C-alpha positions as CSV (number, residue, x, y, z in Angstrom):
1,X,0.0,0.0,0.0
2,X,1.5,3.4,-1.0
3,X,1.7,6.4,1.2
4,X,-0.9,8.2,-1.0
5,X,-3.6,5.6,-0.5
6,X,-3.2,5.3,3.3
7,X,-4.9,8.7,4.0
8,X,-7.7,7.8,1.6
9,X,-8.3,4.5,3.3
10,X,-8.4,6.3,6.7
11,X,-10.9,8.8,5.4
12,X,-13.1,6.0,4.0
13,X,-13.0,4.1,7.3
14,X,-13.9,7.3,9.2
15,X,-16.8,7.9,6.7
16,X,-18.0,4.4,7.2
17,X,-17.9,4.8,11.0
18,X,-19.9,8.1,10.8
19,X,-22.5,6.6,8.4
20,X,-22.8,3.5,10.6
21,X,-23.4,5.6,13.7
22,X,-26.0,7.7,11.8
23,X,-27.8,4.6,10.6
24,X,-27.8,3.0,14.0
25,X,-29.2,6.3,15.5
26,X,-32.0,6.2,12.9
27,X,-32.8,2.6,13.5
28,X,-33.0,3.2,17.3
29,X,-35.2,6.1,16.6
30,X,-37.4,3.9,14.3
31,X,-37.9,1.4,17.1
32,X,-38.6,4.1,19.6
33,X,-41.1,5.8,17.4
34,X,-42.9,2.6,16.5
35,X,-43.3,1.8,20.2
36,X,-45.2,5.2,20.5
37,X,-46.6,5.2,17.0
38,X,-50.2,5.4,18.2
39,X,-49.4,8.5,20.3
40,X,-47.7,10.1,17.2
41,X,-50.8,9.2,15.2
42,X,-53.1,10.8,17.7
43,X,-50.9,13.9,17.9
44,X,-51.0,14.4,14.1
45,X,-54.7,13.6,13.9
46,X,-55.6,16.3,16.4
47,X,-55.8,19.3,13.9
48,X,-58.3,17.3,11.7
49,X,-60.3,16.0,14.7
50,X,-60.7,19.4,16.2
51,X,-61.9,20.9,12.9
52,X,-65.0,18.8,12.9
53,X,-68.1,20.1,14.8
54,X,-68.1,19.2,18.5
55,X,-70.0,16.0,19.4
56,X,-70.0,14.5,15.9
57,X,-68.8,10.9,15.5
58,X,-66.3,10.9,12.6
59,X,-63.9,8.4,11.3
60,X,-60.8,7.7,9.1
61,X,-60.9,4.7,6.8
62,X,-58.4,2.3,5.3
63,X,-59.2,0.3,2.1
64,X,-56.7,-2.5,2.2
65,X,-55.7,-4.8,5.1
66,X,-52.0,-3.7,5.3
67,X,-52.6,0.0,4.8
68,X,-52.6,1.0,8.4
69,X,-49.6,-1.1,9.2
70,X,-47.5,0.5,6.4
71,X,-48.8,3.9,7.4
72,X,-47.6,3.3,11.0
73,X,-44.2,2.2,9.6
74,X,-44.0,5.4,7.6
75,X,-44.8,7.4,10.6
76,X,-42.1,5.7,12.6
77,X,-39.5,6.1,9.8
78,X,-40.2,9.8,9.4
79,X,-40.3,10.3,13.2
80,X,-36.9,8.6,13.4
81,X,-35.5,11.1,10.8
82,X,-37.1,13.9,12.8
83,X,-35.5,13.1,16.1
84,X,-32.3,11.6,14.6
85,X,-31.4,14.8,12.7
86,X,-29.1,16.2,15.4
87,X,-27.2,12.9,15.5
88,X,-26.8,12.8,11.7
89,X,-25.8,16.5,11.6
90,X,-23.2,16.1,14.4
91,X,-21.7,13.0,12.7
92,X,-21.4,15.0,9.4
93,X,-19.7,17.9,11.2
94,X,-17.3,15.6,13.1
95,X,-16.3,14.0,9.8
96,X,-15.5,17.3,8.0
97,X,-14.2,19.2,11.1
98,X,-10.6,17.9,11.0
99,X,-10.3,19.3,7.4
100,X,-11.5,22.8,8.4
101,X,-9.5,25.7,9.7
102,X,-10.4,27.1,13.2
103,X,-12.3,30.0,11.7
104,X,-14.2,27.7,9.3
105,X,-15.2,25.5,12.3
106,X,-16.5,28.6,14.0
107,X,-18.6,29.3,10.9
108,X,-20.1,25.9,10.5
109,X,-20.6,25.0,14.2
110,X,-23.4,27.5,15.1
111,X,-25.5,26.3,12.1
112,X,-25.7,22.8,13.7
113,X,-27.8,24.5,16.5
114,X,-29.6,27.1,14.4
115,X,-30.7,24.7,11.7
116,X,-32.7,22.2,13.9
117,X,-34.3,25.2,15.8
118,X,-35.5,26.7,12.5
119,X,-36.8,23.3,11.3
120,X,-38.8,22.8,14.5
121,X,-40.1,26.3,14.2
122,X,-41.4,25.6,10.7
123,X,-43.0,22.4,11.8
124,X,-44.6,24.1,14.8
125,X,-46.0,26.9,12.5
126,X,-47.6,24.3,10.3
127,X,-49.0,22.1,13.1
128,X,-50.4,24.8,15.4
129,X,-51.5,27.4,12.9
130,X,-51.5,26.5,9.2
131,X,-52.9,22.9,9.5
132,X,-55.9,23.8,11.6
133,X,-56.9,26.6,9.2
134,X,-56.4,24.4,6.2
135,X,-58.5,21.6,7.8
136,X,-61.3,24.1,8.6
137,X,-61.2,25.3,5.0
138,X,-61.5,21.8,3.5
139,X,-64.2,20.7,5.9
140,X,-66.2,23.8,5.0
141,X,-67.1,22.1,1.7
142,X,-69.2,19.5,3.6
143,X,-73.0,19.9,2.9
144,X,-76.1,18.8,4.6
145,X,-78.7,16.6,2.8
146,X,-81.1,19.5,2.2
147,X,-78.4,21.4,0.4
148,X,-77.4,18.9,-2.3
149,X,-80.1,16.2,-1.9
150,X,-77.7,13.9,-0.1
151,X,-75.0,14.5,2.6
152,X,-71.5,15.4,1.5
153,X,-69.0,14.4,4.2
154,X,-65.3,14.0,4.4
155,X,-64.1,10.4,5.0
156,X,-60.4,10.5,4.3
157,X,-58.0,7.6,4.2
158,X,-55.7,7.4,7.1
159,X,-52.7,6.9,4.8
160,X,-53.6,10.0,2.7
161,X,-54.1,12.3,5.6
162,X,-50.9,11.3,7.5
163,X,-48.8,11.3,4.3
164,X,-50.1,14.9,3.6
165,X,-49.2,16.0,7.2
166,X,-45.8,14.4,7.1
167,X,-44.9,15.9,3.8
168,X,-46.1,19.4,4.9
169,X,-44.1,19.1,8.2
170,X,-40.9,18.4,6.3
171,X,-41.7,21.0,3.6
172,X,-42.2,23.7,6.2
173,X,-39.2,22.6,8.2
174,X,-36.9,22.6,5.1
175,X,-38.3,25.9,3.9
176,X,-37.3,27.5,7.2
177,X,-33.6,26.6,6.3
178,X,-33.6,29.6,4.0
179,X,-31.7,31.9,6.3
180,X,-29.2,29.1,7.0
181,X,-28.5,28.7,3.3
182,X,-28.3,32.4,2.5
183,X,-26.1,33.4,5.5
184,X,-23.8,30.4,5.0
185,X,-23.3,31.4,1.4
186,X,-22.6,34.9,2.4
187,X,-20.0,33.9,5.0
188,X,-18.1,31.8,2.5
189,X,-18.2,34.6,-0.1
190,X,-20.6,33.1,-2.6
191,X,-23.3,35.7,-1.9
192,X,-23.3,39.5,-1.2
193,X,-25.9,41.4,0.8
194,X,-26.3,43.8,-2.2
195,X,-27.4,40.8,-4.3
196,X,-30.1,39.9,-1.8
197,X,-31.3,43.4,-1.7
198,X,-31.5,43.8,-5.5
199,X,-33.1,40.3,-5.7
200,X,-36.1,41.0,-3.5
201,X,-38.6,41.0,-6.3
202,X,-37.3,37.7,-7.6
203,X,-37.3,36.3,-4.1
204,X,-41.0,37.2,-3.7
205,X,-41.9,35.4,-6.9
206,X,-39.8,32.3,-5.9
207,X,-41.3,32.2,-2.4
208,X,-44.9,32.6,-3.8
209,X,-44.2,29.8,-6.2
210,X,-42.7,27.5,-3.6
211,X,-45.6,28.2,-1.2
212,X,-48.1,27.3,-3.9
213,X,-46.3,24.1,-4.7
214,X,-45.7,22.7,-1.2
215,X,-48.9,23.7,0.5
216,X,-52.5,22.4,0.0
217,X,-54.4,24.3,-2.7
218,X,-55.9,27.0,-0.4
219,X,-54.9,30.6,0.0
220,X,-54.7,30.3,3.8
221,X,-51.8,27.8,3.7
222,X,-50.0,29.7,1.0
223,X,-50.1,33.0,2.7
224,X,-49.2,31.3,6.0
225,X,-46.0,30.1,4.5
226,X,-45.2,33.1,2.3
227,X,-45.1,35.7,5.1
228,X,-42.7,33.8,7.4
229,X,-40.4,32.9,4.5
230,X,-40.3,36.5,3.3
231,X,-39.6,37.6,6.9
232,X,-36.8,35.1,7.1
233,X,-35.4,36.5,3.8
234,X,-35.4,40.0,5.2
235,X,-33.8,38.7,8.4
236,X,-31.1,37.0,6.3
237,X,-30.3,40.4,4.6
238,X,-29.9,42.0,8.1
239,X,-27.7,39.1,9.3
240,X,-25.5,39.2,6.1
241,X,-25.1,42.9,6.5
242,X,-24.0,42.5,10.1
243,X,-21.5,39.8,9.1
244,X,-20.1,41.9,6.3
245,X,-19.6,44.9,8.7
246,X,-17.8,42.7,11.2
247,X,-15.5,41.3,8.5
248,X,-14.8,44.8,7.2
249,X,-14.0,46.0,10.8
250,X,-11.7,43.0,11.3
251,X,-9.8,43.8,8.1
252,X,-9.4,47.5,9.1
253,X,-8.2,46.5,12.6
254,X,-5.5,44.2,11.1
255,X,-4.4,47.1,8.8
């Protein structure tokens, strides 16, 4: 074995170890989430259940024998990703940290804390605000027998409802990573504050389009995602401006 291949082998072994630890963390999370899957199911079902008129007996349905089982497995798998993200992110950081300079480590490190916080904030916004409003909107299309000649009621499939909620949680959580991406690009010199300022009108169009694509087809959900994302965009401009000023002050102090 040559001297050149030894570092490569060492890096591959380290990568294998980090990936293995991440997979083990996800599998442990999967087992834990499946043990409490009915509690997770009840938690995610609450926005829909509370949107129905009080006292009415309503139900979710499944149309094939294994549907609920596979839905529970999907819940557990996504739940494991949700709670295992800090472990995966830390393993990724520990893998790349030896190759970074001290100042680069100081740049990347804080984002490992900020990123999960923003993800949870986006998921919480969806669950506690957007989802109840969206469910109220969709249920408003129900009709009594005297209105249409026969009752029109929502009887959604359990897999369809939970898949929608899971997708929206991850969509909102990932959308809230916008300031992380923008400020990180600014810190490494790929983006300037002036570019963000001049690109406001394009950002509005992109955010509106993204909100329309990843939310249910109702104006409440779309507005509910647009305004927080645009606010985060403006916060990113302020943060980038502060970082540029600090970098400029540091250069002047060195001179």
